[in-house]
C-alpha positions in Angstrom: -53.4 -28.2 -114.0 -53.0 -31.3 -116.1 -50.8 -29.4 -118.5 -48.5 -28.3 -115.7 -48.4 -31.9 -114.4 -47.3 -33.2 -117.9 -44.7 -30.4 -118.2 -43.3 -31.5 -114.8 -43.1 -35.1 -116.0 -41.0 -33.9 -119.1 -38.7 -31.9 -116.9 -38.1 -34.9 -114.6 -37.5 -37.3 -117.5 -35.0 -35.1 -119.3 -32.9 -33.2 -116.8 -32.5 -35.8 -114.1 -31.3 -38.5 -116.6 -28.2 -36.6 -117.6 -27.4 -35.5 -114.0 -27.8 -39.1 -112.8 -25.4 -40.3 -115.4 -22.8 -37.7 -114.2 -23.4 -38.8 -110.6 -22.8 -42.4 -111.5 -19.6 -41.6 -113.2 -18.3 -39.6 -110.2 -19.3 -42.3 -107.7 -17.7 -45.1 -109.6 -20.6 -45.9 -111.9 -22.8 -47.9 -109.5 -26.1 -49.3 -111.0 -29.0 -47.0 -111.4 -31.5 -46.9 -108.5 -34.2 -48.1 -110.8 -32.2 -51.1 -112.2 -33.1 -54.7 -111.3 -29.5 -55.3 -110.1 -29.8 -52.4 -107.6 -33.2 -53.5 -106.4 -32.0 -57.1 -105.8 -28.8 -56.0 -104.0 -27.9 -52.3 -103.5 -25.1 -52.9 -101.0 -22.3 -53.4 -103.6 -23.2 -49.9 -104.9 -23.0 -48.4 -101.4 -19.6 -50.0 -100.8 -18.4 -48.7 -104.2 -19.6 -45.2 -103.3 -18.0 -45.4 -99.9 -14.7 -46.3 -101.4 -14.8 -42.8 -103.0 -15.7 -41.2 -99.6 -18.3 -41.1 -96.9 -19.8 -37.8 -98.3 -20.2 -37.4 -102.1 -21.5 -34.6 -104.2 -24.8 -35.3 -106.0 -25.9 -33.0 -108.9 -29.0 -35.0 -109.7 -30.3 -34.5 -106.1 -29.1 -30.9 -105.8 -26.8 -31.7 -102.9 -25.0 -34.5 -101.2 -24.9 -38.2 -100.5 -24.0 -39.0 -96.8 -22.8 -42.6 -96.4 -20.7 -43.1 -93.3 -21.9 -44.2 -89.9 -20.4 -41.3 -87.9 -21.4 -38.8 -90.6 -25.0 -40.0 -90.7 -25.3 -39.9 -86.9 -23.8 -36.4 -86.7 -26.1 -35.1 -89.5 -29.2 -36.5 -87.9 -28.3 -34.7 -84.7 -27.3 -31.4 -86.4 -30.0 -28.7 -86.2 -28.6 -27.0 -89.3 -30.3 -29.7 -91.3 -34.1 -29.6 -91.7 -36.8 -32.2 -92.2 -39.3 -29.6 -93.4 -39.4 -29.6 -97.2 -41.0 -26.1 -97.1 -37.5 -24.8 -96.3 -36.4 -26.0 -99.8 -38.3 -24.2 -102.5 -36.8 -26.2 -105.3 -38.0 -29.6 -103.9 -41.2 -28.1 -102.6 -42.3 -26.6 -105.9 -41.5 -29.8 -107.8 -43.6 -31.7 -105.2 -46.5 -29.2 -105.6 -46.5 -29.7 -109.4 -46.4 -33.5 -109.0 -49.4 -33.4 -106.6 -51.5 -31.6 -109.2 -53.0 -29.0 -106.8 -53.6 -31.4 -103.8 -51.7 -30.7 -100.5 -48.2 -32.3 -100.6 -48.4 -35.3 -98.2 -46.6 -34.7 -94.8 -45.4 -31.3 -96.1 -48.3 -28.9 -96.4 -49.9 -30.4 -93.3 -46.8 -31.9 -91.5 -46.6 -34.4 -88.7 -43.8 -34.2 -86.2 -41.3 -36.0 -88.5 -41.4 -33.1 -90.9 -41.2 -30.3 -88.3 -38.1 -28.6 -87.0 -37.6 -27.1 -83.5 -39.1 -25.1 -82.0 -42.4 -26.3 -83.6 -41.3 -29.9 -83.3 -40.5 -30.0 -79.6 -44.0 -29.6 -78.1 -45.6 -31.8 -80.7 -43.2 -34.6 -80.1 -43.8 -34.4 -76.3 -47.6 -34.6 -76.8 -47.4 -37.5 -79.3 -45.0 -39.4 -77.1 -47.7 -39.2 -74.3 -50.1 -41.0 -76.7 -47.5 -43.7 -77.5 -46.5 -44.5 -74.0 -44.9 -48.0 -73.7 -47.8 -49.2 -71.6 -50.2 -48.5 -74.4 -48.0 -50.3 -77.0 -47.4 -53.3 -74.7 -51.2 -53.6 -74.2 -51.5 -54.5 -77.9 -49.5 -57.8 -77.4 -52.5 -60.1 -77.2 -54.3 -58.5 -80.2 -51.1 -58.7 -82.3 -50.6 -62.4 -81.4 -54.3 -63.3 -82.1 -54.2 -61.4 -85.4 -51.1 -63.1 -86.6 -52.7 -66.5 -85.9 -55.8 -65.5 -87.8 -53.9 -64.3 -90.8 -51.7 -67.4 -90.9 -54.8 -69.6 -90.6 -56.4 -67.7 -93.5 -53.2 -68.0 -95.6 -53.2 -71.8 -95.1 -56.9 -72.2 -95.7 -56.6 -70.3 -99.0 -53.6 -71.9 -100.5 -52.4 -74.8 -98.3 -49.1 -74.5 -96.5 -47.5 -72.6 -99.4 -48.4 -68.9 -99.5 -47.0 -65.4 -100.1 -45.8 -64.1 -96.7 -46.0 -60.4 -97.7 -49.6 -60.2 -98.9 -50.9 -62.7 -96.4 -49.2 -61.5 -93.2 -46.4 -58.8 -93.5 -48.6 -56.2 -95.2 -52.0 -56.5 -93.5 -50.8 -57.1 -89.9 -49.1 -53.7 -89.2 -51.8 -51.7 -90.9 -54.6 -53.6 -89.0 -52.7 -53.1 -85.7 -52.4 -49.3 -86.2 -56.0 -49.1 -87.3 -57.2 -50.9 -84.3 -55.0 -48.7 -82.0 -56.8 -45.7 -83.5 -60.2 -47.2 -82.7 -61.2 -47.8 -86.3 -64.0 -50.3 -86.7 -62.9 -53.7 -88.0 -64.7 -53.6 -91.3 -62.9 -50.4 -92.3 -59.4 -51.4 -91.3 -58.5 -52.7 -94.7 -58.7 -49.1 -96.1 -55.7 -48.2 -94.0 -53.4 -50.7 -95.7 -54.4 -49.3 -99.1 -53.9 -45.7 -98.0 -50.5 -46.5 -96.4 -49.1 -48.2 -99.5 -50.2 -45.3 -101.7 -48.8 -42.6 -99.4 -45.3 -44.1 -99.6 -45.1 -42.7 -103.1 -44.9 -39.2 -101.6 -41.1 -39.4 -101.6 -40.8 -40.4 -105.3 -40.1 -36.9 -106.6 -39.1 -38.3 -110.0 -42.4 -40.2 -110.5 -45.2 -37.6 -110.4 -47.9 -40.1 -110.8 -47.0 -41.8 -107.5 -46.8 -38.5 -105.7 -50.3 -37.5 -107.0 -51.7 -40.9 -105.9 -50.0 -40.3 -102.5 -51.6 -36.9 -102.1 -55.1 -38.2 -103.0 -54.7 -41.1 -100.4 -53.6 -38.7 -97.7 -56.7 -36.5 -98.3 -59.0 -39.5 -98.4 -57.6 -40.7 -95.1 -58.2 -37.2 -93.6 -61.7 -37.2 -94.8 -62.4 -40.6 -93.3 -60.8 -39.8 -89.9 -62.3 -36.4 -89.2 -65.5 -37.9 -87.9 -63.5 -40.1 -85.6 -62.2 -37.0 -83.8 -65.8 -36.2 -82.7 -66.6 -39.6 -81.1 -67.3 -39.6 -77.4 -64.6 -41.3 -75.4 -65.2 -45.0 -75.0 -65.3 -46.8 -71.7 -62.3 -48.9 -70.9 -58.9 -48.5 -72.6 -58.6 -45.3 -74.7 -57.5 -45.6 -78.3 -54.6 -43.6 -79.9 -56.8 -40.8 -81.3 -58.4 -40.2 -77.8 -54.9 -40.2 -76.2 -53.6 -37.7 -78.7 -56.7 -35.4 -78.3 -56.3 -35.6 -74.5 -52.5 -35.0 -74.5 -51.7 -31.7 -72.9 -48.6 -30.1 -71.5 -48.2 -26.6 -70.0 -51.7 -25.7 -71.4 -50.6 -26.7 -74.9 -52.6 -29.4 -76.7 -52.6 -30.7 -80.3 -55.0 -29.2 -82.7 -57.3 -31.5 -84.6 -55.4 -31.0 -87.8 -52.2 -31.9 -85.9 -53.8 -35.1 -84.6 -54.8 -36.0 -88.1 -51.3 -35.3 -89.5 -49.6 -37.4 -86.9 -52.1 -40.3 -87.3 -51.2 -40.4 -91.0 -47.5 -40.3 -90.1 -47.9 -43.1 -87.6 -49.9 -45.2 -90.0 -47.5 -44.9 -93.0 -44.2 -45.0 -91.0 -45.4 -47.8 -88.7 -47.0 -49.9 -91.5 -44.3 -49.7 -94.1 -41.4 -50.0 -91.8 -42.8 -53.1 -90.0 -44.0 -54.7 -93.3 -40.4 -54.6 -94.6 -38.8 -55.6 -91.3 -41.0 -58.7 -91.3 -40.3 -59.6 -94.9 -36.6 -58.7 -94.8 -36.1 -60.7 -91.6 -37.7 -63.9 -92.9 -36.0 -63.7 -96.2 -32.6 -63.1 -94.6 -33.1 -66.2 -92.4 -34.0 -68.3 -95.4 -30.8 -67.1 -97.1 -28.8 -68.0 -94.0 -30.1 -71.5 -93.0 -27.4 -71.9 -90.4 -28.6 -68.7 -88.6 -32.2 -70.0 -88.9 -31.3 -73.2 -87.2 -29.3 -71.4 -84.5 -32.4 -69.2 -83.7 -34.6 -72.3 -83.5 -32.2 -73.9 -81.0 -31.7 -70.7 -79.0 -34.9 -68.7 -79.0 -33.4 -66.3 -76.4 -31.5 -64.8 -79.4 -34.7 -63.4 -80.9 -34.0 -59.8 -79.8 -30.5 -59.9 -81.1 -31.7 -61.4 -84.4 -34.2 -58.5 -84.9 -31.5 -55.9 -84.3 -29.1 -57.6 -86.7 -31.9 -57.7 -89.4 -32.4 -54.0 -88.8 -28.7 -53.4 -89.4 -28.2 -55.8 -92.3 -31.4 -55.2 -94.2 -33.0 -52.0 -92.9 -36.5 -51.2 -94.1 -35.6 -47.5 -94.5 -32.6 -47.2 -96.8 -32.5 -43.5 -97.3 -33.9 -40.4 -95.7 -33.8 -36.7 -96.6 -32.5 -33.6 -95.0 -32.5 -30.0 -96.3 -29.5 -27.7 -95.6 -30.7 -24.6 -93.7 -27.6 -22.5 -94.0 -24.1 -22.5 -95.5 -21.9 -24.7 -93.4 -18.8 -26.9 -93.2 -19.7 -30.6 -92.5 -16.8 -33.1 -92.2 -14.7 -30.8 -94.4 -17.3 -30.4 -97.1 -18.9 -27.1 -98.0 -22.7 -27.5 -97.9 -24.8 -24.6 -99.3 -28.2 -23.4 -98.1 -31.1 -25.1 -99.8 -29.1 -28.2 -100.9 -30.5 -31.6 -100.3 -28.7 -34.3 -98.2 -29.6 -37.9 -99.0 -28.8 -39.8 -95.8 -28.0 -43.4 -96.6 -29.0 -45.3 -93.5 -28.3 -48.7 -95.2 -24.8 -47.7 -96.1 -24.0 -46.3 -92.7 -25.2 -49.7 -91.2 -22.4 -51.4 -93.2 -19.7 -48.9 -92.8 -16.5 -51.0 -92.6 -14.8 -48.2 -90.6 -17.3 -48.7 -87.8 -18.7 -52.3 -88.1 -16.5 -55.4 -88.2 -17.3 -57.7 -91.1 -20.4 -55.6 -92.1 -21.4 -57.9 -95.0 -21.8 -60.9 -92.6 -25.2 -61.6 -91.1 -24.6 -62.8 -87.6 -27.3 -63.0 -84.9 -24.6 -63.4 -82.3 -23.1 -60.0 -83.1 -22.4 -57.7 -80.1 -22.9 -54.9 -80.1 -25.3 -54.4 -83.0 -24.8 -50.8 -84.2 -27.4 -49.4 -86.6 -29.3 -46.2 -87.3 -32.3 -47.9 -88.8 -34.8 -46.0 -86.6 -32.9 -42.7 -87.1 -31.1 -40.8 -84.5 -31.7 -37.7 -82.3 -35.0 -35.8 -82.1 -36.6 -37.5 -85.1 -35.8 -41.1 -84.0 -38.8 -43.3 -84.8 -41.5 -43.1 -82.2 -43.0 -46.4 -83.4 -39.8 -48.5 -83.0 -41.1 -50.3 -79.8 -44.2 -51.3 -81.7 -42.2 -52.5 -84.7 -40.0 -54.6 -82.5 -43.0 -56.1 -80.7 -44.8 -57.1 -83.9 -41.6 -58.6 -85.3 -40.9 -60.6 -82.2 -44.4 -62.0 -82.1 -44.5 -62.9 -85.8 -41.0 -64.5 -86.0 -41.8 -66.6 -82.9 -45.0 -67.8 -84.4 -43.3 -68.6 -87.8 -40.7 -70.8 -86.0 -43.3 -72.5 -83.8 -45.7 -73.2 -86.7 -43.3 -74.3 -89.4 -40.5 -76.7 -88.8 -39.5 -76.7 -92.4 -39.4 -73.2 -94.1 -38.2 -72.7 -97.6 -38.3 -69.9 -100.2 -40.8 -70.6 -102.9 -39.5 -71.7 -106.3 -40.4 -68.4 -108.1 -38.3 -66.4 -105.6 -39.0 -63.0 -104.1 -39.9 -59.8 -106.1 -38.4 -56.6 -104.7 -40.2 -53.3 -104.5 -38.9 -50.4 -106.6 -39.0 -47.6 -104.1 -35.4 -46.7 -103.4 -36.2 -45.2 -100.0 -37.7 -48.3 -98.6 -36.3 -51.8 -99.1 -38.3 -55.0 -98.9 -39.8 -57.7 -101.2 -43.3 -57.0 -102.5 -43.7 -60.8 -102.8 -42.1 -63.6 -100.7 -43.4 -67.0 -101.6 -43.0 -69.7 -98.9 -42.9 -73.5 -99.0 -43.8 -74.8 -95.5 -44.5 -78.4 -96.2 -42.8 -80.9 -93.9 
């Protein structure tokens, strides 16, 4: 299997490079996705591509780039586009090679995000029962206390100057999800490690990351299987218990479906919220007049969070697979092609959003597709908004003088998810 894995690496390194160069030429030669310039600020590249059209052909990705707000919304609603990678043999076979014999994360054992109707419909209804708003709202006190504990630990370890990502933005969402699943406190740190590794599952051109993601997903399944056999606890049920109990019209989730959707909720909820927190704070630091406005008018908090989601969305790009030959906004899509759906570009579409490059917490209405659209809209968006509101309120209450550390932020390299891996703060008066 190692020989096949190494062969896959050579194929990726050779063929994709030439196709990407051709794509860059057709799109106006924007920076490469792996370049430092792109990671620091991808939005000029999106604007440059949009100047050529809201739908562009991509040969490196075996399909299309979809960049416009209306086009992205329409595609996410269109059932002719699939989220199930098993419908695309080219992508699926490359992923299987990269995973070196392990199940492809979220594909071989899919959660609801990677299922199409009709399989998707009953699963979503059942998972939605487990994520009722009342259950999420009940986490408010725990999230607030956890944020205080993490900030106290950050200050105790390094004074009032600390890395916001490693001390708060990364651990908090993973610990919240783990607690919601009823995981014992001493084991919750594992969930952060697994979640970070599983994010490599979309990096089809980096087989090492995909193999690590596959191993992390299997390790998490192994850990969680015994949790399915625990007797129900007295008092408030945890998320695993709610998913096991969910039933509609005599249909219930299987144990493997519960595991798959727990992995999905961990990775999606953790990574999205981590980046929302880091992106939001960094954006405020870069716009001190908006930071001061938010201090003076805390009732603007909800609008600020929506504007951050539009301006610096945690999820930059998502994938869809073309199920049949079709005409979409005048373009001829072919069966088995891949559509890269640029959420971040759609959020700044100048044809839909006035002054899209301006960050304005007074903006009304705030239009964005950062949590998706249609049947695959993010189930954890209420939890992400709740965590963000609690954290930002605490940061403004605790620190009257927030500044970006001298070394500056370091951005992550995953082109599907945007956020700094490191965000040093200076909080001294």
